C-alpha positions in Angstrom: 25.6 8.5 -29.8 25.1 8.6 -26.0 25.7 11.7 -24.0 24.4 13.2 -20.8 21.7 16.0 -20.8 24.1 18.6 -19.3 26.7 18.0 -22.0 24.0 18.1 -24.6 22.8 21.5 -23.4 26.4 22.8 -23.1 28.0 21.4 -26.3 25.1 21.1 -28.7 27.1 22.7 -31.6 30.1 20.5 -31.1 27.9 17.4 -30.8 26.1 18.3 -34.1 29.6 18.7 -35.8 30.6 15.4 -34.3 27.5 13.7 -35.6 28.2 15.1 -39.1 31.8 13.9 -39.0 30.6 10.4 -38.1 28.0 10.6 -40.9 25.1 10.5 -38.4 22.0 12.7 -38.6 22.7 16.0 -36.6 18.9 16.4 -36.2 19.2 13.8 -33.4 20.9 16.4 -31.3 18.1 18.9 -31.9 15.4 16.2 -31.1 17.2 15.4 -27.8 17.3 19.1 -26.9 13.6 19.5 -27.6 12.9 16.3 -25.5 15.0 17.6 -22.6 13.2 21.0 -22.8 9.8 19.3 -22.7 10.9 17.1 -19.8 12.1 20.2 -17.8 8.8 22.0 -18.6 6.7 19.0 -17.5 8.8 18.7 -14.3 8.2 22.4 -13.5 4.5 22.0 -14.2 4.4 19.0 -11.8 6.1 21.1 -9.1 3.6 23.9 -9.7 0.6 21.5 -9.4 2.0 20.0 -6.2 2.3 23.4 -4.6 -1.2 24.3 -5.7 -2.6 21.0 -4.3 -0.9 21.7 -1.0 -2.3 25.2 -0.9 -5.8 23.9 -1.7 -5.5 21.2 0.9 -4.6 23.7 3.6 -7.5 25.9 2.5 -10.0 23.0 2.7 -8.6 22.2 6.1 -9.0 25.7 7.3 -12.6 25.9 6.0 -13.5 22.7 7.8 -11.8 24.0 10.9 -10.5 20.5 11.8 -14.1 19.4 12.4 -15.3 16.1 11.0 -17.5 16.4 8.0 -20.3 14.2 9.6 -21.3 15.4 13.1 -21.0 12.8 15.9 -24.7 13.1 16.6 -25.7 11.9 13.2 -27.9 8.8 13.5 -25.7 6.8 11.2 -22.6 7.6 13.3 -24.4 6.7 16.5 -25.5 3.4 14.9 -22.0 2.6 13.8 -20.6 3.4 17.3 -23.2 1.1 18.9 -22.5 -1.7 16.4 -18.7 -1.2 17.0 -19.2 -1.5 20.8 -21.3 -4.6 20.4 -18.7 -6.3 18.2 -15.9 -5.3 20.7 -17.8 -6.8 23.6 -18.4 -10.0 21.7 -14.7 -10.2 20.7 -13.7 -9.8 24.3 -15.9 -12.7 25.3 -14.6 -14.9 22.5 -11.0 -14.0 23.4 -11.5 -15.1 26.9 -12.7 -18.6 25.7 -9.4 -19.2 23.9 -7.1 -21.9 25.4 -4.2 -20.4 27.3 -1.5 -21.4 24.8 -3.6 -20.1 21.9 -4.5 -16.9 23.7 -0.8 -16.2 24.3 0.0 -16.5 20.6 -3.1 -14.6 19.6 -2.4 -11.7 21.9 1.3 -11.5 20.8 0.2 -11.3 17.1 -2.5 -8.8 17.7 -0.1 -6.6 19.8 2.3 -6.4 16.9 0.1 -6.6 13.8 -3.3 -5.2 15.2 -6.2 -5.9 12.9 -4.0 -7.5 10.4 -2.9 -10.3 12.8 -5.0 -12.9 11.3 -5.4 -14.1 7.7 -7.7 -16.6 6.0 -6.3 -19.4 3.9 -7.3 -18.9 0.3 -6.7 -22.0 -1.6 -3.3 -23.1 -0.4 -2.0 -19.6 0.3 -2.0 -17.1 3.2 -4.6 -14.5 2.6 -2.3 -11.8 4.1 0.9 -12.2 2.1 -0.2 -14.7 -0.5 2.6 -17.1 0.1 1.9 -20.7 -0.4 1.4 -22.8 2.8 2.4 -26.4 3.1 0.1 -29.3 3.1 1.0 -30.1 6.7 0.0 -26.6 7.7 -3.3 -27.0 6.0 -3.9 -30.3 7.6 -3.0 -28.8 11.0 -5.6 -26.1 10.4 -8.3 -28.6 9.5 -7.5 -30.4 12.7 -8.1 -27.2 14.7 -4.5 -26.5 15.5 -3.0 -23.0 15.7 -0.9 -22.3 12.6 1.1 -19.2 11.8 2.2 -18.1 8.4 6.0 -18.7 8.1 6.3 -15.7 5.8 4.3 -12.9 7.5 3.7 -14.3 10.9 -0.1 -13.9 10.8 -2.4 -16.5 12.5 -4.1 -18.5 9.8 -7.6 -19.7 9.8 -9.9 -21.5 7.4 -13.0 -19.4 6.6 -16.3 -21.0 7.5 -17.3 -21.3 3.9 -14.2 -23.3 3.1 -14.3 -25.4 6.3 -17.6 -26.9 5.5 -16.7 -27.7 1.9 
């Protein structure tokens, strides 16, 4: 027997009678009604918990006053900012050393994909989308040519640990 939950709720007595007439067990109707009631109760509980989570999240936000948990003057934060600035300066220098045609592709990919613009080759797959790359693409990479993943558009590179192997 296959009926919708609304019909089950509205015509339970008739469905029981129909089950008996077909020599089926009418307890199936009662079990389905119980399962539907349990599902509805769980759904209501989920909604209640979501509302509570939202309220608590707003309360935590109000307590923090929108301020960061770790103050900007914390020595760890200052050390991380200094390290970040050092890496950014080093990257700028390395980006300027790129050949013009490579720099153009690099800038275009970074503009659209940001930090996800490059992906390592892992085995014979793109480390960004995990699609397999061709043998020719891998050969071009080993020869130092610029190769972009045909699936996700990231610039591919061979990690230093793999290049020396």
